C-alpha positions as CSV (number, residue, x, y, z in Angstrom):
1,X,-41.5,-9.9,14.8
2,X,-41.9,-6.3,16.5
3,X,-38.9,-4.0,17.2
4,X,-38.6,-6.2,20.9
5,X,-37.2,-9.3,18.5
6,X,-34.8,-6.9,17.4
7,X,-32.9,-5.8,20.0
8,X,-32.9,-9.2,21.9
9,X,-31.1,-10.4,18.9
10,X,-28.7,-7.4,19.1
11,X,-28.1,-8.1,22.8
12,X,-27.2,-11.7,22.2
13,X,-24.6,-10.6,19.5
14,X,-23.1,-8.0,21.8
15,X,-22.9,-10.8,24.7
16,X,-21.4,-13.4,22.1
17,X,-19.0,-10.9,20.5
18,X,-17.9,-9.7,24.2
19,X,-16.9,-13.3,24.8
20,X,-14.6,-13.4,21.6
21,X,-17.2,-15.4,19.5
22,X,-17.2,-12.4,17.0
23,X,-18.4,-14.6,14.0
24,X,-21.7,-15.9,15.6
25,X,-22.0,-12.6,16.7
26,X,-22.4,-11.2,13.7
27,X,-25.1,-13.9,12.2
28,X,-27.1,-12.0,15.3
29,X,-26.6,-8.9,14.8
30,X,-27.7,-9.5,10.7
31,X,-30.3,-10.7,11.9
32,X,-31.5,-8.2,13.8
33,X,-31.4,-6.5,10.8
34,X,-33.4,-8.7,9.4
35,X,-36.1,-8.0,11.6
36,X,-35.7,-4.6,11.3
37,X,-36.7,-1.6,14.2
38,X,-37.9,1.6,14.1
39,X,-35.6,2.9,16.7
40,X,-32.7,4.7,15.1
41,X,-30.6,4.6,18.0
42,X,-31.0,1.1,18.2
43,X,-29.7,0.7,14.4
44,X,-27.2,3.1,15.4
45,X,-25.8,0.9,17.9
46,X,-26.3,-2.6,15.9
47,X,-24.4,-0.7,13.0
48,X,-22.0,0.4,15.1
49,X,-21.3,-3.0,16.8
50,X,-21.2,-4.7,13.4
51,X,-18.2,-2.2,12.3
52,X,-16.4,-3.7,15.4
53,X,-16.7,-7.0,15.1
54,X,-15.8,-7.1,11.4
55,X,-13.1,-5.2,12.0
56,X,-11.6,-7.9,14.7
57,X,-12.7,-10.2,12.2
58,X,-10.5,-8.7,9.2
59,X,-12.9,-7.6,7.3
60,X,-12.5,-3.9,6.8
61,X,-14.4,-3.4,4.1
62,X,-17.5,-4.4,5.7
63,X,-16.3,-2.9,8.6
64,X,-16.1,0.5,7.1
65,X,-19.6,0.0,5.1
66,X,-21.5,-0.1,8.7
67,X,-19.3,2.3,10.3
68,X,-20.2,4.8,7.8
69,X,-24.1,3.9,7.8
70,X,-23.3,4.7,11.6
71,X,-22.3,8.2,11.0
72,X,-25.4,8.9,8.4
73,X,-27.8,7.8,11.1
74,X,-25.8,9.5,13.7
75,X,-26.0,12.9,11.2
76,X,-29.6,11.9,11.0
77,X,-30.6,12.1,14.1
78,X,-28.5,15.0,15.1
79,X,-26.0,13.0,17.3
80,X,-22.6,15.1,17.7
81,X,-21.5,11.9,20.2
82,X,-22.6,9.4,17.9
83,X,-21.0,11.4,14.5
84,X,-17.7,11.2,17.1
85,X,-17.8,8.2,17.6
86,X,-18.3,7.1,14.4
87,X,-15.2,9.0,12.9
88,X,-13.0,8.1,15.1
89,X,-14.6,4.0,14.2
90,X,-13.9,5.0,10.0
91,X,-10.4,6.6,10.5
92,X,-9.0,3.1,13.1
93,X,-10.6,1.2,10.0
94,X,-9.0,3.5,7.0
95,X,-5.5,3.7,8.7
96,X,-5.4,-0.7,8.8
97,X,-6.8,-0.3,4.9
98,X,-3.6,2.1,4.1
99,X,-6.0,5.0,3.3
100,X,-4.0,7.5,5.9
101,X,-5.2,10.8,4.7
102,X,-9.3,10.0,4.7
103,X,-8.3,8.3,8.3
104,X,-6.8,11.5,9.5
105,X,-9.8,13.5,8.1
106,X,-11.9,11.5,10.2
107,X,-9.8,11.4,13.2
108,X,-9.7,14.9,13.0
109,X,-13.2,15.7,13.0
110,X,-13.5,13.3,15.7
111,X,-11.2,15.4,17.6
112,X,-12.7,18.9,16.6
113,X,-16.2,17.5,17.8
114,X,-14.7,16.0,21.4
115,X,-13.3,19.6,21.9
116,X,-16.4,20.9,20.9
117,X,-18.6,19.3,23.1
118,X,-15.9,19.2,26.4
119,X,-15.3,15.5,26.2
120,X,-11.4,14.7,27.8
121,X,-12.3,11.3,26.8
122,X,-13.4,11.4,23.7
123,X,-10.3,14.1,22.6
124,X,-7.6,11.7,24.1
125,X,-8.9,8.8,21.8
126,X,-9.2,11.0,19.2
127,X,-4.7,12.4,19.9
128,X,-4.3,8.7,20.2
129,X,-5.7,7.6,17.0
130,X,-4.4,10.7,15.3
131,X,-0.8,9.6,16.6
132,X,-1.4,6.1,15.7
133,X,-2.4,7.1,11.8
134,X,0.8,9.5,11.0
135,X,3.1,6.5,12.9
136,X,1.6,4.1,10.6
137,X,1.9,6.6,7.7
138,X,5.6,7.1,8.7
139,X,6.3,3.2,8.7
140,X,4.1,2.9,5.4
141,X,6.5,5.6,3.6
142,X,10.0,3.9,5.3
143,X,9.5,0.9,3.6
144,X,11.4,2.5,0.9
145,X,14.6,3.9,1.1
146,X,16.7,4.0,4.2
147,X,15.1,2.0,6.9
148,X,18.0,2.1,9.7
149,X,16.6,3.9,12.9
150,X,17.0,7.9,12.3
151,X,18.0,7.6,8.7
152,X,14.3,7.9,7.4
153,X,13.8,10.4,4.8
154,X,12.6,14.2,5.4
155,X,8.9,13.1,4.7
156,X,8.8,9.9,7.2
157,X,10.4,12.2,9.7
158,X,7.7,14.8,9.1
159,X,4.9,11.9,10.1
160,X,6.7,10.7,13.3
161,X,7.3,14.0,14.4
162,X,3.1,14.6,13.8
163,X,2.8,11.1,15.9
164,X,5.1,12.3,18.4
165,X,2.9,15.8,18.8
166,X,-0.3,13.7,19.3
167,X,1.3,10.8,21.7
168,X,2.3,13.8,23.5
169,X,-1.0,15.7,23.7
170,X,-2.7,12.6,25.1
171,X,-0.3,11.9,27.5
172,X,-0.8,14.9,29.2
173,X,-4.1,14.8,28.7
174,X,-4.0,11.6,30.4
175,X,-1.9,12.9,33.1
176,X,-4.5,15.3,33.8
177,X,-7.2,12.3,34.0
178,X,-5.0,10.3,36.1
179,X,-5.3,7.3,33.8
180,X,-2.5,5.4,34.3
181,X,-3.2,2.6,31.8
182,X,-3.5,5.0,29.2
183,X,0.0,6.7,30.4
184,X,1.5,3.4,30.0
185,X,0.3,3.0,26.2
186,X,1.2,6.5,25.2
187,X,4.6,6.2,27.0
188,X,5.1,3.4,24.7
189,X,4.3,4.7,21.5
190,X,6.2,7.7,22.2
191,X,9.2,5.2,22.4
192,X,8.2,3.5,19.6
193,X,8.6,7.1,17.4
194,X,11.7,8.4,19.0
195,X,13.3,5.0,18.0
196,X,12.1,5.1,14.3
197,X,13.3,9.1,14.7
198,X,17.2,7.9,15.9
199,X,16.6,9.4,19.7
200,X,17.0,6.3,21.2
201,X,18.2,8.6,24.3
202,X,14.2,9.7,25.0
203,X,13.2,6.3,24.2
204,X,14.9,3.9,26.9
205,X,13.1,6.8,29.0
206,X,9.9,6.6,28.1
207,X,10.2,2.5,27.2
208,X,11.5,2.6,31.1
209,X,8.3,4.2,32.3
210,X,5.9,2.2,30.0
211,X,7.5,-1.1,31.9
212,X,7.0,0.6,35.7
213,X,3.2,1.2,34.5
214,X,2.8,-2.6,33.3
215,X,4.7,-3.6,37.0
216,X,2.3,-1.5,38.4
217,X,-0.8,-3.4,36.5
218,X,0.6,-6.9,36.5
219,X,0.4,-6.7,32.4
220,X,2.9,-9.5,31.4
221,X,2.6,-8.5,27.9
222,X,3.4,-5.4,28.1
223,X,6.5,-5.8,30.2
224,X,7.5,-8.4,27.8
225,X,7.2,-5.6,25.1
226,X,8.7,-2.8,26.9
227,X,11.4,-5.2,27.5
228,X,12.3,-5.5,23.8
229,X,12.1,-2.1,23.0
230,X,14.9,-1.8,25.5
231,X,16.7,-4.2,24.2
232,X,16.8,-2.6,20.8
233,X,17.3,0.3,22.0
234,X,20.5,0.0,23.5
235,X,21.7,-1.8,20.8
236,X,22.0,1.0,18.8
237,X,23.7,3.0,21.4
238,X,26.3,0.0,21.1
239,X,25.1,-1.2,25.1
240,X,25.4,-4.5,24.4
241,X,25.2,-5.9,27.5
242,X,22.7,-4.4,28.7
243,X,20.8,-5.3,25.7
244,X,21.1,-8.7,26.1
245,X,19.8,-8.3,30.0
246,X,16.6,-6.8,28.3
247,X,16.7,-9.7,25.9
248,X,17.0,-13.1,28.7
249,X,13.9,-11.1,30.5
250,X,12.0,-10.7,27.0
251,X,12.4,-14.7,26.6
252,X,11.7,-15.4,30.3
253,X,8.1,-13.4,30.0
254,X,7.5,-15.2,26.4
255,X,7.9,-18.7,28.3
256,X,6.0,-17.6,30.8
257,X,2.8,-16.2,28.5
258,X,3.5,-19.5,25.9
259,X,4.1,-17.9,22.7
260,X,6.3,-19.8,21.1
261,X,6.9,-17.5,18.4
262,X,8.2,-14.2,20.6
263,X,10.7,-16.3,22.6
264,X,12.1,-18.1,18.8
265,X,12.7,-13.9,18.9
266,X,13.9,-13.4,22.1
267,X,16.4,-16.5,20.8
268,X,17.7,-14.5,17.7
269,X,17.7,-10.9,19.3
270,X,20.0,-12.7,22.1
271,X,21.9,-14.9,19.2
272,X,23.0,-11.5,17.6
273,X,23.5,-9.6,20.5
274,X,26.2,-12.0,21.6
275,X,27.7,-12.5,18.4
276,X,28.3,-8.9,18.3
277,X,29.9,-9.3,21.9
278,X,32.3,-11.9,19.9
279,X,30.8,-14.5,22.8
280,X,30.3,-17.0,19.5
281,X,29.4,-20.3,21.5
282,X,26.8,-18.1,23.3
283,X,25.6,-17.1,19.9
284,X,25.2,-20.7,18.4
285,X,23.3,-21.8,21.4
286,X,20.6,-19.2,21.0
287,X,20.4,-19.5,16.9
288,X,20.3,-23.6,17.8
289,X,16.7,-22.8,20.0
290,X,15.6,-20.2,17.1
291,X,16.2,-22.8,14.2
292,X,14.3,-25.8,16.6
293,X,11.4,-23.3,17.3
294,X,11.4,-21.8,13.3
295,X,11.1,-25.8,12.7
296,X,8.5,-26.7,14.7
297,X,6.2,-23.9,13.8
298,X,7.2,-24.3,10.0
299,X,8.8,-20.6,9.8
300,X,10.8,-21.4,6.5
301,X,12.1,-18.0,6.5
302,X,12.6,-18.0,10.2
303,X,14.9,-21.1,9.7
304,X,16.9,-19.1,6.8
305,X,18.3,-16.8,8.7
306,X,19.0,-19.0,11.6
307,X,21.0,-21.1,8.8
308,X,23.0,-17.7,8.1
309,X,23.6,-16.9,11.6
310,X,24.9,-20.5,12.2
311,X,26.9,-20.7,9.3
312,X,28.2,-17.1,10.1
313,X,28.7,-18.0,13.6
314,X,30.9,-21.6,12.8
315,X,32.8,-19.4,10.5
316,X,34.1,-17.0,13.1
317,X,34.8,-20.0,15.4
318,X,37.4,-21.8,12.5
319,X,34.6,-24.8,12.2
320,X,34.2,-24.4,8.8
321,X,32.3,-28.3,8.2
322,X,29.8,-27.3,10.0
323,X,29.1,-23.8,8.5
324,X,29.4,-25.0,5.0
325,X,26.8,-27.5,6.3
326,X,24.4,-24.5,7.8
327,X,25.8,-22.4,4.4
328,X,23.9,-25.0,2.5
329,X,20.5,-25.2,3.9
330,X,20.6,-21.8,4.1
331,X,20.7,-21.9,0.1
332,X,18.5,-24.7,0.2
333,X,15.8,-22.7,2.0
334,X,16.0,-19.7,-0.1
335,X,15.8,-21.6,-3.1
336,X,12.4,-23.0,-1.8
337,X,11.2,-19.5,-0.8
338,X,12.4,-17.6,-3.7
339,X,15.0,-15.2,-1.6
340,X,16.6,-14.1,-4.1
341,X,18.7,-12.3,-1.8
342,X,19.2,-15.1,0.7
343,X,20.6,-17.1,-2.4
344,X,23.0,-14.3,-3.4
345,X,24.6,-13.9,0.3
346,X,24.5,-18.3,0.8
347,X,26.5,-18.4,-2.7
348,X,28.8,-16.0,-1.6
349,X,29.5,-18.2,2.3
350,X,29.6,-21.3,0.5
351,X,32.3,-19.8,-2.4
352,X,34.6,-18.9,0.6
353,X,34.4,-21.6,2.9
354,X,34.9,-24.1,0.2
355,X,37.8,-22.2,-0.7
356,X,38.9,-22.3,3.1
357,X,38.4,-26.3,2.8
358,X,40.2,-27.0,0.0
359,X,37.8,-28.0,-2.3
360,X,36.9,-27.2,-5.4
361,X,34.3,-24.2,-6.7
362,X,30.5,-25.6,-8.2
363,X,29.7,-25.2,-11.5
364,X,27.5,-21.7,-9.7
365,X,30.5,-20.1,-8.3
366,X,32.0,-20.4,-11.8
367,X,29.3,-19.4,-12.9
368,X,29.4,-16.2,-10.4
369,X,33.0,-15.2,-11.3
370,X,32.5,-15.4,-14.9
371,X,29.8,-13.2,-14.9
372,X,31.0,-10.6,-11.7
373,X,34.3,-10.4,-14.6
374,X,32.8,-10.2,-17.6
375,X,29.3,-8.2,-17.2
376,X,31.0,-4.9,-18.6
377,X,31.8,-7.3,-21.8
378,X,28.6,-8.9,-22.2
379,X,26.3,-6.3,-21.8
380,X,28.4,-3.7,-24.2
381,X,28.3,-6.7,-26.8
382,X,24.8,-7.3,-26.7
383,X,24.3,-3.1,-26.8
384,X,26.0,-3.5,-29.6
385,X,24.7,-6.6,-31.5
386,X,21.1,-4.9,-30.9
387,X,22.3,-1.6,-32.2
388,X,21.2,-2.0,-36.1
389,X,17.9,-3.6,-34.7
390,X,17.1,-0.3,-32.9
391,X,17.3,1.5,-36.0
392,X,15.2,-0.8,-38.1
393,X,12.2,1.6,-37.5
394,X,9.9,1.3,-41.3
395,X,11.3,4.7,-42.0
396,X,14.7,3.9,-41.5
397,X,14.6,0.8,-43.7
398,X,12.8,2.9,-46.6
399,X,15.9,5.3,-46.1
400,X,18.2,2.4,-45.7
401,X,16.7,0.7,-49.0
402,X,17.5,3.9,-51.2
403,X,20.7,4.1,-50.3
404,X,21.2,0.8,-51.0
405,X,20.2,0.9,-54.3
406,X,22.5,4.5,-55.1
407,X,25.3,2.2,-53.8
408,X,24.5,-0.4,-56.2
409,X,24.6,2.1,-59.1
410,X,27.8,4.2,-58.0
411,X,29.0,0.7,-57.9
412,X,28.3,-0.5,-61.0
413,X,28.7,2.5,-63.1
414,X,32.6,3.3,-61.5
415,X,33.5,-0.1,-62.4
416,X,33.4,0.7,-66.0
417,X,36.4,1.1,-67.6
418,X,35.1,1.6,-71.1
419,X,33.5,5.4,-70.0
420,X,36.9,7.0,-68.0
421,X,35.9,10.4,-69.2
422,X,32.5,10.0,-68.1
423,X,33.6,8.6,-64.6
424,X,34.4,11.8,-62.8
425,X,31.3,13.4,-63.9
426,X,28.8,10.8,-62.8
427,X,30.4,10.9,-59.6
428,X,30.2,14.6,-59.1
429,X,26.8,14.6,-59.9
430,X,26.2,11.7,-57.8
431,X,27.9,13.3,-55.3
432,X,25.6,16.3,-55.4
433,X,22.7,14.0,-55.6
434,X,23.5,12.2,-52.5
435,X,24.0,15.1,-50.3
436,X,20.4,16.7,-51.5
437,X,19.1,13.3,-50.5
438,X,20.9,13.6,-47.0
439,X,19.1,17.4,-46.7
440,X,15.9,15.9,-47.8
441,X,15.9,13.1,-45.3
442,X,17.2,15.0,-42.3
443,X,14.3,17.4,-43.1
444,X,12.0,14.5,-43.1
445,X,13.6,12.3,-40.2
446,X,10.9,15.2,-38.3
447,X,8.8,14.7,-40.2
448,X,8.9,10.8,-40.4
449,X,9.0,11.0,-36.3
450,X,6.3,12.6,-35.5
451,X,3.8,11.0,-38.2
452,X,5.7,8.1,-36.6
453,X,4.6,8.8,-33.2
454,X,0.7,10.4,-34.0
455,X,0.2,6.9,-35.3
456,X,1.2,5.2,-32.4
457,X,0.1,7.7,-30.1
458,X,-3.2,7.7,-31.9
459,X,-3.6,4.0,-31.0
460,X,-3.5,5.2,-27.2
461,X,-6.0,8.2,-27.3
462,X,-9.3,6.0,-29.7
463,X,-8.9,3.2,-26.5
464,X,-9.2,6.1,-24.2
465,X,-12.4,7.2,-26.4
466,X,-16.0,6.6,-25.7
467,X,-18.2,5.4,-27.8
468,X,-21.4,7.6,-28.3
469,X,-25.1,6.1,-28.5
470,X,-27.7,8.1,-29.5
471,X,-30.5,7.6,-28.1
472,X,-33.1,8.9,-30.7
473,X,-36.2,7.9,-28.8
474,X,-35.8,9.3,-24.9
475,X,-39.8,10.1,-24.4
476,X,-39.9,6.4,-24.8
477,X,-42.9,6.8,-27.7
478,X,-43.7,4.2,-30.0
479,X,-41.4,4.9,-33.2
480,X,-43.5,5.3,-36.5
481,X,-42.0,4.8,-40.1
482,X,-41.2,7.4,-42.0
483,X,-42.5,7.7,-45.3
484,X,-39.9,8.9,-48.2
485,X,-40.8,9.5,-51.6
486,X,-38.2,8.3,-54.1
487,X,-37.3,10.9,-56.8
488,X,-35.0,11.0,-59.9
489,X,-32.2,12.9,-60.2
490,X,-30.8,14.1,-63.5
491,X,-28.7,11.4,-64.0
492,X,-31.0,8.6,-63.6
493,X,-30.5,7.8,-60.1
494,X,-33.1,7.6,-57.3
495,X,-33.3,10.4,-54.4
496,X,-35.3,10.6,-51.6
497,X,-35.7,14.3,-51.6
498,X,-38.3,16.9,-52.6
499,X,-36.5,17.8,-55.5
500,X,-36.9,16.2,-58.9
501,X,-33.6,17.7,-60.3
502,X,-31.5,16.4,-58.1
503,X,-30.5,19.7,-57.0
504,X,-31.2,20.9,-53.1
505,X,-33.6,24.1,-52.8
506,X,-33.0,26.8,-49.9
507,X,-35.4,25.8,-48.0
508,X,-34.3,21.6,-47.9
509,X,-31.0,23.4,-47.0
510,X,-32.4,25.0,-43.8
511,X,-34.0,22.1,-42.8
512,X,-31.9,20.1,-43.0
513,X,-29.5,22.3,-41.2
514,X,-32.1,22.2,-38.1
515,X,-32.6,18.8,-38.6
516,X,-28.5,18.2,-37.7
517,X,-28.8,20.5,-35.3
518,X,-31.3,19.2,-33.5
519,X,-29.6,16.0,-33.6
520,X,-26.2,17.3,-32.3
521,X,-28.5,18.7,-29.2
522,X,-30.6,15.8,-28.6
523,X,-27.1,13.7,-28.5
524,X,-25.4,16.4,-26.4
525,X,-28.4,16.0,-23.8
526,X,-28.5,12.4,-24.0
527,X,-24.8,11.7,-23.2
528,X,-24.8,14.5,-20.8
529,X,-28.3,13.8,-18.8
530,X,-26.2,10.4,-18.3
531,X,-23.4,12.3,-16.8
532,X,-25.5,14.3,-14.5
533,X,-27.3,10.7,-13.1
534,X,-24.1,9.4,-12.2
535,X,-23.1,12.1,-10.4
536,X,-26.5,12.1,-8.3
537,X,-26.3,11.1,-4.6
538,X,-28.9,8.8,-3.7
539,X,-30.8,9.0,-0.6
540,X,-29.7,6.9,2.4
541,X,-31.0,3.6,2.0
542,X,-30.7,2.1,5.9
543,X,-30.6,-1.8,6.0
544,X,-33.0,-2.4,8.7
545,X,-35.2,0.6,9.4
546,X,-38.6,-0.4,9.2
547,X,-39.7,3.6,8.9
548,X,-37.7,5.2,5.6
549,X,-39.8,7.8,5.5
550,X,-38.3,8.8,8.5
551,X,-35.0,9.4,7.3
552,X,-36.3,11.9,4.6
553,X,-38.6,14.0,7.6
554,X,-35.2,14.3,9.6
555,X,-33.3,15.4,6.4
556,X,-35.8,18.1,5.6
557,X,-36.0,19.3,9.1
558,X,-32.1,19.6,9.0
559,X,-31.8,21.2,5.7
560,X,-34.1,24.3,6.6
561,X,-32.4,25.0,9.8
562,X,-30.7,28.2,9.4
563,X,-26.8,27.2,9.9
564,X,-26.1,25.3,6.0
565,X,-24.9,22.1,6.9
566,X,-22.0,21.9,4.2
567,X,-19.5,24.7,4.7
568,X,-15.9,25.4,3.9
569,X,-14.0,23.0,6.4
570,X,-16.4,20.1,4.5
571,X,-15.4,20.5,1.0
572,X,-11.6,21.1,2.2
573,X,-12.0,18.0,3.9
574,X,-14.0,16.3,0.7
575,X,-11.0,18.0,-1.5
576,X,-8.4,16.5,0.7
577,X,-10.2,12.8,0.9
578,X,-10.8,12.9,-3.5
579,X,-7.2,13.9,-3.5
580,X,-6.2,10.3,-2.8
581,X,-9.0,8.4,-4.8
582,X,-5.8,8.7,-7.5
583,X,-3.1,6.9,-5.7
584,X,-5.9,4.8,-5.1
585,X,-5.8,3.5,-9.0
586,X,-1.7,3.0,-9.5
587,X,-0.4,-0.2,-9.6
588,X,1.6,-1.4,-7.4
589,X,5.4,-2.7,-8.4
590,X,5.5,-6.5,-9.6
591,X,7.0,-8.1,-6.6
592,X,10.7,-10.1,-8.0
593,X,11.1,-12.2,-5.0
594,X,13.5,-9.8,-3.3
595,X,11.2,-8.3,-0.9
596,X,11.6,-10.0,2.5
597,X,8.6,-12.3,3.3
598,X,6.8,-12.7,6.4
599,X,8.6,-14.6,9.5
600,X,7.2,-14.7,13.2
601,X,10.1,-16.0,14.7
602,X,12.3,-13.5,13.5
603,X,11.9,-9.9,15.4
604,X,11.4,-7.3,13.0
605,X,15.0,-5.8,13.9
606,X,17.5,-7.7,12.7
607,X,21.2,-6.2,13.4
608,X,23.1,-7.7,10.6
609,X,24.0,-4.1,9.7
610,X,25.2,-3.7,13.0
611,X,27.2,-6.9,12.9
612,X,29.0,-6.4,9.5
613,X,29.8,-2.6,11.0
614,X,31.5,-4.2,13.9
615,X,33.1,-7.5,12.6
616,X,34.1,-6.1,8.9
617,X,37.4,-5.8,10.0
618,X,38.1,-9.2,11.2
619,X,37.8,-11.2,8.0
620,X,39.2,-14.4,10.2
621,X,35.5,-14.0,12.0
622,X,33.0,-12.8,9.0
623,X,33.7,-13.9,5.7
624,X,31.4,-12.8,3.7
625,X,29.7,-9.9,3.5
626,X,25.7,-10.0,4.0
627,X,23.3,-7.6,1.7
628,X,21.5,-5.4,4.5
629,X,18.6,-5.7,2.5
630,X,17.6,-9.2,3.5
631,X,17.9,-8.7,6.8
632,X,15.4,-6.3,7.2
633,X,11.5,-7.8,7.5
634,X,9.3,-4.8,6.2
635,X,6.0,-6.6,6.5
636,X,6.3,-5.8,9.8
637,X,6.2,-3.1,12.3
638,X,9.7,-2.1,13.7
639,X,9.5,-2.6,17.3
640,X,7.0,-4.3,19.2
641,X,3.6,-1.8,19.2
642,X,1.5,-1.1,22.1
643,X,-1.7,-3.3,22.3
644,X,-4.8,-1.1,21.6
645,X,-7.4,-0.4,24.6
646,X,-9.5,-2.3,25.8
647,X,-12.6,-1.4,24.3
648,X,-13.7,-2.5,20.8
649,X,-11.7,-0.1,19.3
650,X,-9.5,2.7,20.6
651,X,-11.6,5.5,18.7
652,X,-14.1,4.8,21.8
653,X,-16.6,2.2,20.4
654,X,-20.4,2.1,21.7
655,X,-19.2,-0.8,24.3
656,X,-22.6,-2.1,25.7
657,X,-24.3,0.1,23.7
658,X,-27.4,-1.6,23.3
659,X,-27.4,-2.7,26.9
660,X,-27.6,1.0,27.7
661,X,-30.5,1.2,25.6
662,X,-32.6,-1.5,27.1
663,X,-31.4,0.1,30.6
664,X,-32.7,3.4,29.8
665,X,-36.1,2.2,28.6
666,X,-36.3,0.6,31.8
C-alpha cells in the first residue's frame, strides 16, 4: 500500500464522521495510520480528525493523545496556524476533562498565535473557548458552598467575571465580522454567566437578544433554550407570571422537537412556578405530567422530585390522604436511590401529615423524635464512656500500674493498727515519693509522647523510603570470582585479610577506605543515572509516518534557527501546567449518598428555595421544611447551555482538511 491508499482511507473516514458515524470513521482513520504516509500534512489532518472523532465519542484520553500528535507535527513543520488550531482542540479536550489550568494555557496560546497571524476567525474562536473554560471552571468550583445565583464565593465570581470578559470580546469581534450566528451564541453565554453572577436584568437582556437571533435563523432548539433561561431569570426577579409564559413556550417547543426529557423539565418548572403563584390545582396538573414522563423514562430521581412536590401541593390544598400517598412514595424512592436528604425530608413530611390525620406515629417517627431530643445526652455519654480508653496509651498504662501498686502498699500499711507510731512517718515519706514520681512523670510525659510519635511516624517514613539496589556490573562484564586467602587470627579464627596477626595495617585500611568510597560513588552514579534516564525526553514517535528520520531532520533545522525554541513564556506555561499535577493526585471525598444524582427530567434550576422563602410564613400551606441541598442538581449546568459551533470542535478544527489536501494536489 502507498500514500494514495492512506489518503483514500482518510477521505472515507472523514465522510463517515460528517455523516455522524464517528465509530466507523475512527476505524478508517486508524486503518489509514496503519497504512502510513510520507506526507506530514496528511498525517496532521488524520490526527486532527481522529482527535475530533474520539472527542465526540467521549473518549477524551484518546482525543487528547491525537491532538498532541497533531500539535507535534504542526510544530515540526513550522505551521503556526496548525499549532494554533491544535492548541485550541487540546484546550477544549482538557476543559471537558476538568484540567482547567492546562486548558487555559492551550487556549491562550491559540489566542496569541491567532492575533499574531491576524486571523480574526481564529481569534474569535479562541476568545469563545477561553470564556467557556472560565465558565466551566467557575461552575466546577461553585459545587461546594453556596449555590444560589449571585451567592457564590469570590473565587467562583472571579472565574465568571473572566468568562464575561472573553465572551464580551468575542461578541464585539463577531459584530465586526457580521457573524450573526456566533453573536447569538455569545449572547446566550453572556446571559448564562450574568445569571450565575446574580445580574438577572443583564441576563434577561442578553437572552432576549439570543431569542431574536434564534428566530432569524429558525433555530427551534436555540429558541427553546432562550425561553427556558428567560423563565429562570424572571423567577429570581419575582416576576412569576412572565416566567410561566416563557416556560409554556419552552414546553411547546420541546413538544415540537420531540424531546421528552425537556418536556418533563418544562412541566416541572411550571409546577413550581404555579406553586409560587399559589395556584395549586395548576401546580398539581403539571407535576402529574412530570411524574408520568419521569416514569416513562425510568428517571427515579425525577419521580422522587415529582412525588415530593405533589405531596406538598396536596398538603397545601388540605388533601392529606393524597399527600400521605405521595410522601410515602417519595420516601420509598429516596431509600431506593440512596438519597439520604430526600429520606429525611420525606420522613418529616410523613410525620406532619400523620399527625394531621390523627394516625399513630410509626416506629421510625419515634426514633426520629427520640434522636432529636436526646442527641446531646447520647453524644455526651458515649464520649465520657470512651474517656478512659482514649487515655490508655501504653505509657499511660505503665504509669497507672505504678500508682496502683503504690496505692496498694499505702492501703496495707495504713490499715495496720499495731504500728501507730510508724503511720505518720510512712505517710509523709510516701507523699514525698509520690510528688517526686509525679514530677518525674510530667517530665517523662513529654519524652514518652515524642518517643511514641517518632515510633509511629518512623513507620510512615519507612513506607516512603526507596530500596537501594546497587548494580555492581554496569558494563555487563563477565564476573570473575575473587580469591580470598584465609588466615588465622590470634584467637585461632580464620580471616580473609592479608594480615596474619589479626590487625589491619595502614595500607590495608587505606585500601578498604578507597574500596568503600568507590562503592559509594558507584552506588550514587547508578541511582542518579536512573533518575536522569527517567527525565530524558524521547524523540517523537508518530504512528503512520513511514519516513521517521524526516522528523529528526526538521528538528535539527529548527534547533539551528537563530531564535531559540524555548523562551520565557514557554517555561512560564510549563510551570503553570506542572503546578496542577499535584491536584490530579488528590483523592476526592467519598460520596456518602448526600450528593444528588443525575435526573434527565428535572431542570437544573429547582426553585424549592424560593418556595420555602415565599411560603415559610404559611404553615397551613407548607407543613414541612425542605432542605435546600436536595433541591439542586449539581451534576448538570445551572442554565441551558449554548450549543457549540457547528464545526467539529469550537476551536476551529480542520473540517474537511483531508478533502482540501486532495483538492490542492489537483
